[in-house]
C-alpha positions, 0 to 999 in steps of 0.5 A, a space after each residue: 500500500 505504501 509503495 502504491 502511495 509513493 508511486 501515486 505521489 511520484 506520478 502526481 509530482 511528474 504530472 505537476 512538473 509537466 503542467 508547469 512546463 506546458 504553462 511556461 510554453 503557453 506563456 512564451 507563445 502568448 508573448 511571441 503572438 503579442 509581439 507579432 500582433 504589435 508588429 502586424 498592427 504597426 505594419 498596417 499603419 504604414 503606407 503600402 510601399 513601406 509594408 511591401 518593403 518591410 515584408 521583403 526585409 522579413 523574408 530576406 532575413 528568414 531566407 538568410 537564416 535558412 541559407 546559413 543553416 543549409 551552409 552548416 549542413 553542407 559543410 558537415 556533409 562534405 566533412 563526412 564525405 571526405 572521411 568516408 572517401 578516406 576509409 574507402 581508399 584504405 579498404 580498397 588498398 587492403 583488398 588489393 593487397 589481399 588479392 595480390 597476396 592470393 595471386 602470389 602464393 602458390 597452391 603448395 605454400 597454401 597447403 603447407 600453411 594449412 598444416 602450419 596452422 593446425 600445428 599453431 592451433 595445437 601449440 596455442 592450447 599448450 602455452 600463451 605467447 608471441 607467434 612468429 610469422 612472415 609479413 606476407 602471411 599477415 592477411 592469411 593469418 587475419 582471415 584464419 583468425 576471423 573464420 
């Protein structure tokens, strides 16, 4: 029963906080609407030429702000594009290196490496430590570790 009362109080507190936040939003919107109404009434009192000029100034301001936002977005996307292009170049280089390695290694050596891999797997069970290998064997070792 106490647990339910505590939960009810928590919900009531959260509800009151939400209501207060919504009231603040409504007040802010009312203030903004009053400002817009005052601006509109002042604009109506102006001559038609000045009204058009004022409207154009507001539209230019809006478009300028929108343009700045779009420029920021464009810069962010260009930066991301450069990053992705660099990553793509790295992956292409790795694939080319791997393909070159596959064409260079004869079938006999691959079979011998398979036998060596079996021996290495057995050795890993017996002790932990460093493994010695040739630099050109690195892609094959990585592939075997993954599979």
